[in-house]
C-alpha positions in Angstrom: 76.1 132.9 92.2 74.9 131.9 88.8 74.7 134.8 86.4 71.2 133.9 85.1 68.7 136.3 83.7 65.0 135.7 84.2 62.1 137.3 82.4 58.7 138.4 83.6 59.2 137.8 87.3 58.3 141.0 89.2 55.4 140.3 91.5 53.5 143.3 90.0 53.3 142.2 86.4 53.4 139.1 84.3 52.3 140.2 80.8 55.4 141.9 79.4 59.1 141.0 79.6 61.7 142.6 81.7 65.0 141.2 83.0 66.2 140.8 86.5 69.3 139.2 88.0 68.8 136.5 90.5 68.2 137.7 94.0 67.0 141.2 93.0 65.6 141.5 96.5 67.5 139.6 99.2 64.6 138.5 101.4 66.3 135.2 102.2 69.5 137.0 103.3 67.4 139.3 105.4 66.0 136.1 107.0 69.5 135.1 108.0 70.5 132.9 105.1 73.1 134.0 102.5 73.0 131.9 99.4 76.0 133.8 98.0 78.1 133.2 101.1 77.3 129.5 101.0 78.5 129.4 97.4 81.7 131.1 98.4 82.2 128.6 101.3 81.7 125.6 99.0 84.0 127.1 96.3 86.7 127.8 98.9 86.9 124.2 100.2 86.7 122.5 96.8 90.4 122.0 96.4 90.8 120.7 99.9 88.1 118.1 99.2 89.6 117.1 95.9 93.1 116.8 97.5 91.8 113.6 99.2 90.7 112.0 96.0 92.7 109.3 94.1 93.9 109.9 90.6 91.1 107.6 89.4 88.5 109.8 91.0 90.0 113.0 89.7 90.2 111.8 86.1 86.8 110.0 85.8 83.6 112.1 85.4 81.7 109.4 87.3 83.3 110.7 90.5 82.7 114.4 89.7 82.5 116.6 92.7 79.3 118.6 93.2 76.7 115.9 92.3 73.8 115.1 94.6 75.8 112.3 96.2 79.4 111.4 96.2 80.5 108.2 94.3 83.3 106.1 95.8 85.2 103.4 93.9 86.4 100.3 95.7 90.2 100.3 96.2 92.1 98.1 93.8 92.9 95.5 96.4 89.2 94.9 97.1 87.9 92.3 94.6 84.7 94.1 93.6 84.3 95.9 90.3 80.6 95.5 89.9 79.4 98.5 91.9 80.4 101.8 93.5 79.3 103.2 96.8 77.4 106.5 97.0 76.9 108.8 100.0 74.9 111.9 100.8 74.2 114.0 103.8 71.6 116.7 104.6 69.4 118.3 107.3 65.9 119.5 107.8 67.1 123.0 108.7 64.7 125.5 110.4 61.7 123.5 109.3 62.1 121.7 112.7 61.2 124.9 114.4 58.1 125.6 112.4 56.9 122.0 112.7 57.5 121.9 116.4 55.7 125.2 117.0 52.8 124.1 114.8 52.4 120.4 115.5 54.2 120.0 118.8 56.2 116.9 119.7 54.1 114.8 117.3 55.5 116.8 114.4 58.9 115.1 114.8 57.5 112.0 113.1 57.1 114.1 110.0 60.6 115.5 110.4 61.9 111.9 110.5 60.3 111.3 107.1 61.7 114.6 105.8 65.3 113.8 106.4 65.2 110.2 105.1 63.2 111.1 102.0 65.5 114.0 101.2 68.5 111.7 101.3 66.8 109.1 99.3 66.1 111.6 96.5 69.7 112.9 96.6 70.8 109.3 96.3 68.6 108.7 93.3 69.6 112.0 91.6 73.3 111.0 92.1 72.6 107.7 90.3 72.5 105.5 93.3 70.2 103.1 95.1 69.8 103.6 98.8 71.2 101.0 101.2 71.5 102.3 104.8 70.9 105.5 106.8 72.5 107.2 109.9 70.8 110.0 111.8 72.0 112.8 114.1 69.7 114.6 116.6 71.4 117.5 118.4 69.6 119.8 120.8 70.1 122.3 123.6 68.0 120.0 125.8 67.1 116.5 124.6 63.5 115.5 124.9 62.8 111.7 125.1 59.5 112.1 123.3 60.9 114.2 120.5 63.8 111.8 119.8 61.4 108.8 120.0 59.0 110.5 117.5 61.8 111.5 115.2 63.2 108.0 115.1 59.7 106.6 114.6 59.4 108.7 111.5 62.9 107.8 110.4 62.2 104.1 110.8 58.9 104.3 108.9 60.5 106.1 106.0 63.4 103.7 105.9 61.2 100.7 105.9 59.1 102.2 103.1 62.3 102.8 101.0 63.8 99.4 101.9 66.6 101.2 103.7 68.3 99.9 106.9 68.6 102.4 109.8 72.1 101.4 110.8 72.6 103.7 113.7 72.9 107.4 114.8 74.0 109.9 117.3 72.3 112.2 119.8 73.9 115.2 121.4 72.9 117.6 124.1 74.7 121.0 123.8 73.0 123.9 125.7 76.0 126.2 124.9 75.7 125.6 121.2 72.0 125.6 120.4 69.3 128.1 121.4 67.0 126.9 124.2 64.7 124.1 123.1 66.1 124.2 119.5 67.4 121.1 117.7 69.3 120.2 114.6 68.2 117.1 112.6 70.7 115.6 110.1 71.0 112.4 108.2 73.6 110.5 106.1 72.6 107.9 103.5 74.9 105.3 101.8 73.9 103.6 98.6 75.3 101.8 95.7 75.5 102.3 91.9 76.3 99.5 89.5 79.3 100.2 87.4 77.4 99.4 84.3 74.7 102.0 85.3 77.3 104.6 85.9 78.9 104.1 82.5 75.5 104.1 80.8 74.7 107.5 82.4 77.8 108.9 80.8 76.8 107.5 77.4 73.3 108.9 77.6 74.5 112.5 77.3 72.0 115.4 77.3 71.4 116.8 73.9 69.4 119.6 72.4 65.7 118.6 72.1 65.6 116.4 75.2 62.5 116.8 77.3 62.3 117.7 81.0 59.5 115.9 83.0 58.6 117.4 86.4 56.9 115.7 89.3 54.9 117.6 92.0 56.3 118.3 95.4 54.5 117.6 98.7 54.7 121.2 99.8 58.0 123.0 100.4 59.9 119.8 101.3 62.9 121.0 103.4 64.1 124.3 102.0 63.3 128.0 102.5 61.9 127.8 106.1 63.9 130.7 107.4 62.1 132.9 105.0 58.7 131.2 105.7 59.1 131.7 109.4 59.8 135.4 108.8 56.8 135.6 106.5 54.3 134.2 109.0 55.2 137.0 111.4 54.2 139.5 108.8 51.1 141.8 109.0 49.8 140.3 105.7 49.8 136.7 107.2 48.1 137.9 110.3 45.4 139.7 108.3 44.3 136.4 106.8 41.4 134.6 108.4 42.0 131.7 110.8 41.2 129.0 108.3 43.6 130.3 105.6 46.4 130.6 108.1 45.7 127.1 109.3 45.8 125.7 105.8 49.0 127.5 104.9 50.8 126.2 108.0 49.5 122.7 107.3 51.0 122.8 103.8 54.3 124.0 105.3 54.4 121.0 107.6 53.9 118.3 105.0 56.9 115.8 104.8 59.4 115.7 102.0 58.2 113.4 99.2 60.3 110.4 98.3 60.5 109.8 94.5 62.0 106.3 94.9 58.8 104.4 93.7 58.3 106.8 90.8 61.9 106.6 89.6 62.0 102.8 90.0 58.8 102.4 88.1 60.0 104.6 85.2 63.2 102.6 84.9 61.4 99.2 85.0 59.3 100.4 82.1 62.3 100.9 79.9 62.2 104.7 79.9 65.8 106.0 79.9 66.5 108.7 82.4 69.4 110.7 81.1 69.6 112.8 84.3 67.8 113.5 87.5 67.3 116.9 89.1 66.2 117.0 92.8 64.7 120.5 93.4 66.2 121.1 96.8 68.3 124.0 98.2 68.9 126.4 95.3 65.5 125.6 93.7 65.1 125.8 89.9 68.1 128.0 89.5 71.0 126.3 91.2 70.0 122.6 90.7 69.7 122.1 86.9 73.3 123.4 86.3 74.6 120.7 88.5 73.7 118.1 85.8 73.4 120.1 82.5 76.5 120.3 80.3 77.9 123.8 79.7 77.0 123.7 76.0 73.3 123.1 76.7 70.5 125.4 77.9 67.3 124.5 79.7 64.1 126.2 78.6 61.4 126.0 81.2 57.7 126.4 80.5 57.6 128.7 83.5 54.6 130.9 82.6 52.5 127.9 81.7 53.3 126.2 85.0 52.9 129.4 87.1 49.6 130.5 85.5 47.9 127.2 85.1 49.3 124.5 87.3 51.3 125.9 90.3 49.4 125.5 93.6 48.0 128.8 94.9 50.0 128.2 98.1 53.1 129.6 96.3 51.3 132.9 95.5 50.4 133.2 99.1 54.0 132.4 100.0 55.2 135.1 97.7 52.8 137.6 99.2 54.0 137.1 102.8 57.7 136.8 102.0 57.6 139.8 99.6 60.0 138.0 97.2 60.2 138.6 93.5 59.7 135.4 91.4 63.4 135.2 90.6 64.2 134.8 94.3 61.3 132.4 94.8 62.7 130.2 92.2 66.1 130.1 94.0 64.7 129.5 97.4 61.6 127.3 96.9 60.6 124.4 94.7 57.5 126.2 93.5 55.5 123.0 93.4 58.0 120.8 91.5 60.1 118.5 93.7 61.9 116.4 91.1 62.7 116.5 87.4 64.0 113.9 85.0 65.5 114.4 81.5 64.4 112.0 78.8 65.2 111.8 75.1 63.1 113.4 72.4 62.5 109.9 71.0 61.0 108.7 74.4 58.9 111.9 74.6 57.5 111.1 71.2 56.5 107.6 72.3 52.8 107.9 73.2 52.8 104.8 75.4 55.8 106.0 77.4 54.5 109.5 77.8 51.1 108.2 78.9 52.8 106.2 81.5 54.8 109.2 82.8 51.6 111.3 82.9 49.8 108.6 84.9 52.6 108.8 87.4 51.9 112.5 87.8 54.6 113.7 85.5 54.2 116.7 83.2 56.4 118.4 80.6 58.1 121.3 82.3 60.7 122.2 79.6 63.2 121.1 77.1 66.9 121.4 76.3 68.5 123.3 73.5 71.9 124.3 72.2 73.2 127.1 74.4 73.4 130.5 73.0 73.9 132.8 76.0 72.2 132.1 79.4 72.0 128.4 80.5 68.6 128.8 82.1 65.6 130.2 80.2 62.1 130.8 81.5 59.3 131.4 79.1 
């Protein structure tokens, strides 16, 4: 777990500054998900994964383990030095249960969009361009309608992202999954031009760089074990019918793809130094994946929270009973994707106007590290 200190996060006050360690109250763990255990698992297998890598991969930061997508160089005997392959894999988690309970079989179309768009964003954040997708649908008892709707959503999202749905797998395992429960997973392969990869290394993050955030489309695909626990609470059930309906509707929105946004930014000669997909781990675990150890990120958290963050997240905090420090590790809190640009680009009125017209907003900046890597003010 990252040893990050966060100020002004207790749900009972916002006006003065106290300090809390991440996960002050472990609501997510009480919901059945241990972030700390997951980090121990990943740490324990790192050396095993790296043992399969070539010396070129071990010694070149382009192939650094832990990025949003893995980068693979073509073997020397294959005559192609123009690009690398990228690959990423993820799942929709327990969102499938909430969507199924709320929208029925038709909700699986949304879930198809969820998994493709999640993988597209991880491909982008890893520096790649999506090529093709593979899906996996496992269940205690396969439903033809559910699988059809899921693949309908997958194919729609793939076509929108100019991605080929190359194949997939279905599995029926009643002894593995709870009755009528399913697991939806996807793998995306992309490519990265070698010139682009090298440019990303040159465009190192420096103090004074600016972080631009882009809104999420609801919760995307993270934190649903806590959400499902929350909607069983007395507080949720005390809300009127319309408020409960609107809350569930927000939870069921599909994961947003940022492919068009990122492509448009690049075409307009705005250099993206780094991408941050706010997925599992939220604002706390994702920025350190791309920020150098000697740099801190200072987020305009209070400005965002008090003036711009959708009210949905205040309702979510109320029913989950999380302090804000845990909210920021579990949920995207309304920001689904961030990019880091240079101070020079941020001072260019034309470029900043273009970013604002795409829905972007300044969410923070970088500075020389002097203590904690993540700062919230």
